[in-house]
PyMOL CGO cylinders between C-alpha atoms (Angstrom):
from pymol import cmd
from pymol.cgo import CYLINDER

trace = [
    CYLINDER, 0.00, 0.00, 0.00, 1.38, 3.41, -0.91, 0.3, 1, 1, 1, 1, 1, 1,
    CYLINDER, 1.38, 3.41, -0.91, 1.71, 6.12, 1.66, 0.3, 1, 1, 1, 1, 1, 1,
    CYLINDER, 1.71, 6.12, 1.66, -0.88, 8.86, 1.34, 0.3, 1, 1, 1, 1, 1, 1,
    CYLINDER, -0.88, 8.86, 1.34, 0.57, 12.27, 0.52, 0.3, 1, 1, 1, 1, 1, 1,
    CYLINDER, 0.57, 12.27, 0.52, -1.13, 15.21, 2.23, 0.3, 1, 1, 1, 1, 1, 1,
    CYLINDER, -1.13, 15.21, 2.23, -0.13, 17.53, -0.62, 0.3, 1, 1, 1, 1, 1, 1,
    CYLINDER, -0.13, 17.53, -0.62, -1.72, 15.22, -3.21, 0.3, 1, 1, 1, 1, 1, 1,
    CYLINDER, -1.72, 15.22, -3.21, -4.91, 14.92, -1.16, 0.3, 1, 1, 1, 1, 1, 1,
    CYLINDER, -4.91, 14.92, -1.16, -5.08, 18.69, -0.65, 0.3, 1, 1, 1, 1, 1, 1,
    CYLINDER, -5.08, 18.69, -0.65, -4.38, 19.33, -4.35, 0.3, 1, 1, 1, 1, 1, 1,
    CYLINDER, -4.38, 19.33, -4.35, -7.32, 17.12, -5.28, 0.3, 1, 1, 1, 1, 1, 1,
    CYLINDER, -7.32, 17.12, -5.28, -9.49, 18.96, -2.73, 0.3, 1, 1, 1, 1, 1, 1,
    CYLINDER, -9.49, 18.96, -2.73, -8.64, 22.24, -4.48, 0.3, 1, 1, 1, 1, 1, 1,
    CYLINDER, -8.64, 22.24, -4.48, -9.36, 20.68, -7.90, 0.3, 1, 1, 1, 1, 1, 1,
    CYLINDER, -9.36, 20.68, -7.90, -12.70, 19.37, -6.63, 0.3, 1, 1, 1, 1, 1, 1,
    CYLINDER, -12.70, 19.37, -6.63, -13.66, 22.82, -5.36, 0.3, 1, 1, 1, 1, 1, 1,
    CYLINDER, -13.66, 22.82, -5.36, -12.83, 24.35, -8.74, 0.3, 1, 1, 1, 1, 1, 1,
    CYLINDER, -12.83, 24.35, -8.74, -14.78, 21.71, -10.67, 0.3, 1, 1, 1, 1, 1, 1,
    CYLINDER, -14.78, 21.71, -10.67, -17.79, 22.17, -8.38, 0.3, 1, 1, 1, 1, 1, 1,
    CYLINDER, -17.79, 22.17, -8.38, -17.70, 25.96, -8.80, 0.3, 1, 1, 1, 1, 1, 1,
    CYLINDER, -17.70, 25.96, -8.80, -16.91, 26.75, -5.17, 0.3, 1, 1, 1, 1, 1, 1,
    CYLINDER, -16.91, 26.75, -5.17, -14.93, 29.76, -6.38, 0.3, 1, 1, 1, 1, 1, 1,
    CYLINDER, -14.93, 29.76, -6.38, -14.31, 31.65, -3.14, 0.3, 1, 1, 1, 1, 1, 1,
    CYLINDER, -14.31, 31.65, -3.14, -13.33, 28.50, -1.26, 0.3, 1, 1, 1, 1, 1, 1,
    CYLINDER, -13.33, 28.50, -1.26, -11.16, 27.34, -4.18, 0.3, 1, 1, 1, 1, 1, 1,
    CYLINDER, -11.16, 27.34, -4.18, -9.28, 30.65, -4.23, 0.3, 1, 1, 1, 1, 1, 1,
    CYLINDER, -9.28, 30.65, -4.23, -8.81, 30.66, -0.45, 0.3, 1, 1, 1, 1, 1, 1,
    CYLINDER, -8.81, 30.66, -0.45, -7.55, 27.07, -0.44, 0.3, 1, 1, 1, 1, 1, 1,
    CYLINDER, -7.55, 27.07, -0.44, -5.29, 27.44, -3.47, 0.3, 1, 1, 1, 1, 1, 1,
    CYLINDER, -5.29, 27.44, -3.47, -2.35, 28.95, -1.58, 0.3, 1, 1, 1, 1, 1, 1,
    CYLINDER, -2.35, 28.95, -1.58, -2.41, 26.56, 1.36, 0.3, 1, 1, 1, 1, 1, 1,
    CYLINDER, -2.41, 26.56, 1.36, 0.74, 24.48, 1.55, 0.3, 1, 1, 1, 1, 1, 1,
    CYLINDER, 0.74, 24.48, 1.55, 0.70, 23.43, 5.20, 0.3, 1, 1, 1, 1, 1, 1,
    CYLINDER, 0.70, 23.43, 5.20, -1.21, 20.15, 4.92, 0.3, 1, 1, 1, 1, 1, 1,
    CYLINDER, -1.21, 20.15, 4.92, -0.46, 17.03, 6.95, 0.3, 1, 1, 1, 1, 1, 1,
    CYLINDER, -0.46, 17.03, 6.95, -2.04, 13.67, 7.48, 0.3, 1, 1, 1, 1, 1, 1,
    CYLINDER, -2.04, 13.67, 7.48, -1.97, 12.77, 11.15, 0.3, 1, 1, 1, 1, 1, 1,
    CYLINDER, -1.97, 12.77, 11.15, -3.64, 9.51, 12.13, 0.3, 1, 1, 1, 1, 1, 1,
    CYLINDER, -3.64, 9.51, 12.13, -7.01, 9.64, 10.32, 0.3, 1, 1, 1, 1, 1, 1,
    CYLINDER, -7.01, 9.64, 10.32, -7.04, 13.42, 9.87, 0.3, 1, 1, 1, 1, 1, 1,
    CYLINDER, -7.04, 13.42, 9.87, -6.20, 15.80, 7.07, 0.3, 1, 1, 1, 1, 1, 1,
    CYLINDER, -6.20, 15.80, 7.07, -4.84, 18.74, 9.05, 0.3, 1, 1, 1, 1, 1, 1,
    CYLINDER, -4.84, 18.74, 9.05, -4.47, 22.26, 7.68, 0.3, 1, 1, 1, 1, 1, 1,
    CYLINDER, -4.47, 22.26, 7.68, -2.51, 24.72, 9.81, 0.3, 1, 1, 1, 1, 1, 1,
    CYLINDER, -2.51, 24.72, 9.81, -2.80, 28.48, 9.44, 0.3, 1, 1, 1, 1, 1, 1,
    CYLINDER, -2.80, 28.48, 9.44, -2.10, 31.64, 11.39, 0.3, 1, 1, 1, 1, 1, 1,
    CYLINDER, -2.10, 31.64, 11.39, -4.66, 33.64, 9.40, 0.3, 1, 1, 1, 1, 1, 1,
    CYLINDER, -4.66, 33.64, 9.40, -7.96, 34.04, 11.27, 0.3, 1, 1, 1, 1, 1, 1,
    CYLINDER, -7.96, 34.04, 11.27, -9.85, 34.96, 8.08, 0.3, 1, 1, 1, 1, 1, 1,
    CYLINDER, -9.85, 34.96, 8.08, -8.60, 31.86, 6.26, 0.3, 1, 1, 1, 1, 1, 1,
    CYLINDER, -8.60, 31.86, 6.26, -9.49, 29.68, 9.24, 0.3, 1, 1, 1, 1, 1, 1,
    CYLINDER, -9.49, 29.68, 9.24, -13.04, 31.08, 9.16, 0.3, 1, 1, 1, 1, 1, 1,
    CYLINDER, -13.04, 31.08, 9.16, -13.29, 30.41, 5.41, 0.3, 1, 1, 1, 1, 1, 1,
    CYLINDER, -13.29, 30.41, 5.41, -12.12, 26.82, 5.92, 0.3, 1, 1, 1, 1, 1, 1,
    CYLINDER, -12.12, 26.82, 5.92, -14.55, 26.25, 8.79, 0.3, 1, 1, 1, 1, 1, 1,
    CYLINDER, -14.55, 26.25, 8.79, -17.44, 27.71, 6.76, 0.3, 1, 1, 1, 1, 1, 1,
    CYLINDER, -17.44, 27.71, 6.76, -16.47, 25.50, 3.80, 0.3, 1, 1, 1, 1, 1, 1,
    CYLINDER, -16.47, 25.50, 3.80, -16.04, 22.38, 5.92, 0.3, 1, 1, 1, 1, 1, 1,
    CYLINDER, -16.04, 22.38, 5.92, -18.90, 20.43, 4.25, 0.3, 1, 1, 1, 1, 1, 1,
    CYLINDER, -18.90, 20.43, 4.25, -17.49, 21.06, 0.77, 0.3, 1, 1, 1, 1, 1, 1,
    CYLINDER, -17.49, 21.06, 0.77, -13.95, 20.14, 1.85, 0.3, 1, 1, 1, 1, 1, 1,
    CYLINDER, -13.95, 20.14, 1.85, -15.17, 16.95, 3.51, 0.3, 1, 1, 1, 1, 1, 1,
    CYLINDER, -15.17, 16.95, 3.51, -17.10, 16.10, 0.32, 0.3, 1, 1, 1, 1, 1, 1,
    CYLINDER, -17.10, 16.10, 0.32, -13.89, 16.60, -1.67, 0.3, 1, 1, 1, 1, 1, 1,
    CYLINDER, -13.89, 16.60, -1.67, -12.06, 14.21, 0.66, 0.3, 1, 1, 1, 1, 1, 1,
    CYLINDER, -12.06, 14.21, 0.66, -14.79, 11.56, 0.35, 0.3, 1, 1, 1, 1, 1, 1,
    CYLINDER, -14.79, 11.56, 0.35, -14.81, 12.09, -3.47, 0.3, 1, 1, 1, 1, 1, 1,
    CYLINDER, -14.81, 12.09, -3.47, -11.25, 10.75, -3.40, 0.3, 1, 1, 1, 1, 1, 1,
    CYLINDER, -11.25, 10.75, -3.40, -12.47, 7.60, -1.64, 0.3, 1, 1, 1, 1, 1, 1,
    CYLINDER, -12.47, 7.60, -1.64, -10.73, 8.58, 1.58, 0.3, 1, 1, 1, 1, 1, 1,
    CYLINDER, -10.73, 8.58, 1.58, -12.03, 8.25, 5.11, 0.3, 1, 1, 1, 1, 1, 1,
    CYLINDER, -12.03, 8.25, 5.11, -10.16, 11.19, 6.62, 0.3, 1, 1, 1, 1, 1, 1,
    CYLINDER, -10.16, 11.19, 6.62, -11.53, 13.75, 9.02, 0.3, 1, 1, 1, 1, 1, 1,
    CYLINDER, -11.53, 13.75, 9.02, -10.81, 17.40, 8.26, 0.3, 1, 1, 1, 1, 1, 1,
    CYLINDER, -10.81, 17.40, 8.26, -9.15, 19.52, 10.95, 0.3, 1, 1, 1, 1, 1, 1,
    CYLINDER, -9.15, 19.52, 10.95, -8.02, 23.13, 11.00, 0.3, 1, 1, 1, 1, 1, 1,
    CYLINDER, -8.02, 23.13, 11.00, -5.35, 24.17, 13.49, 0.3, 1, 1, 1, 1, 1, 1,
    CYLINDER, -5.35, 24.17, 13.49, -4.40, 27.72, 14.34, 0.3, 1, 1, 1, 1, 1, 1,
    CYLINDER, -4.40, 27.72, 14.34, -0.80, 28.59, 15.10, 0.3, 1, 1, 1, 1, 1, 1,
    CYLINDER, -0.80, 28.59, 15.10, 0.99, 31.83, 15.81, 0.3, 1, 1, 1, 1, 1, 1,
    CYLINDER, 0.99, 31.83, 15.81, 3.39, 32.95, 13.13, 0.3, 1, 1, 1, 1, 1, 1,
    CYLINDER, 3.39, 32.95, 13.13, 6.78, 34.37, 14.08, 0.3, 1, 1, 1, 1, 1, 1,
    CYLINDER, 6.78, 34.37, 14.08, 5.58, 37.87, 13.23, 0.3, 1, 1, 1, 1, 1, 1,
    CYLINDER, 5.58, 37.87, 13.23, 2.49, 37.47, 15.41, 0.3, 1, 1, 1, 1, 1, 1,
    CYLINDER, 2.49, 37.47, 15.41, 4.65, 36.33, 18.33, 0.3, 1, 1, 1, 1, 1, 1,
    CYLINDER, 4.65, 36.33, 18.33, 6.98, 39.32, 17.91, 0.3, 1, 1, 1, 1, 1, 1,
    CYLINDER, 6.98, 39.32, 17.91, 4.04, 41.76, 17.78, 0.3, 1, 1, 1, 1, 1, 1,
    CYLINDER, 4.04, 41.76, 17.78, 2.55, 40.15, 20.88, 0.3, 1, 1, 1, 1, 1, 1,
    CYLINDER, 2.55, 40.15, 20.88, 5.88, 40.52, 22.71, 0.3, 1, 1, 1, 1, 1, 1,
    CYLINDER, 5.88, 40.52, 22.71, 6.14, 44.18, 21.65, 0.3, 1, 1, 1, 1, 1, 1,
    CYLINDER, 6.14, 44.18, 21.65, 2.63, 44.85, 22.90, 0.3, 1, 1, 1, 1, 1, 1,
    CYLINDER, 2.63, 44.85, 22.90, 3.42, 43.17, 26.24, 0.3, 1, 1, 1, 1, 1, 1,
    CYLINDER, 3.42, 43.17, 26.24, 6.62, 45.21, 26.62, 0.3, 1, 1, 1, 1, 1, 1,
    CYLINDER, 6.62, 45.21, 26.62, 4.76, 48.45, 25.84, 0.3, 1, 1, 1, 1, 1, 1,
    CYLINDER, 4.76, 48.45, 25.84, 2.13, 47.56, 28.42, 0.3, 1, 1, 1, 1, 1, 1,
    CYLINDER, 2.13, 47.56, 28.42, 4.81, 46.79, 30.98, 0.3, 1, 1, 1, 1, 1, 1,
    CYLINDER, 4.81, 46.79, 30.98, 7.05, 49.80, 30.38, 0.3, 1, 1, 1, 1, 1, 1,
    CYLINDER, 7.05, 49.80, 30.38, 4.49, 52.26, 29.03, 0.3, 1, 1, 1, 1, 1, 1,
    CYLINDER, 4.49, 52.26, 29.03, 5.84, 54.92, 26.70, 0.3, 1, 1, 1, 1, 1, 1,
    CYLINDER, 5.84, 54.92, 26.70, 9.06, 55.39, 28.64, 0.3, 1, 1, 1, 1, 1, 1,
    CYLINDER, 9.06, 55.39, 28.64, 12.13, 56.01, 26.58, 0.3, 1, 1, 1, 1, 1, 1,
    CYLINDER, 12.13, 56.01, 26.58, 15.44, 54.78, 27.89, 0.3, 1, 1, 1, 1, 1, 1,
    CYLINDER, 15.44, 54.78, 27.89, 18.40, 56.99, 27.09, 0.3, 1, 1, 1, 1, 1, 1,
    CYLINDER, 18.40, 56.99, 27.09, 21.97, 56.01, 27.84, 0.3, 1, 1, 1, 1, 1, 1,
    CYLINDER, 21.97, 56.01, 27.84, 24.56, 58.70, 28.67, 0.3, 1, 1, 1, 1, 1, 1,
]
cmd.load_cgo(trace, "trace")
């Protein structure tokens, strides 16, 4: 039995969405490259809240695309913080801690 490739499965999901005229969902999913198969799940990870909402709202269509391939995988979306988001969060925390004080060295 060949090992299932998450990128191949996701590529066929995107193709399915295009063929079934799910234009907005197809466009949103087209740039996703962070796909993994973990246990019996097709997992998509993103740091973009808008994209996560689009994926959640399109869940039925995505699950149909997975079943269309003859696969019995569950669809999961995971949120993660990007490096930039972590830096911005740290900056905000430092500003809250120190206020608008400016440190000047002599």
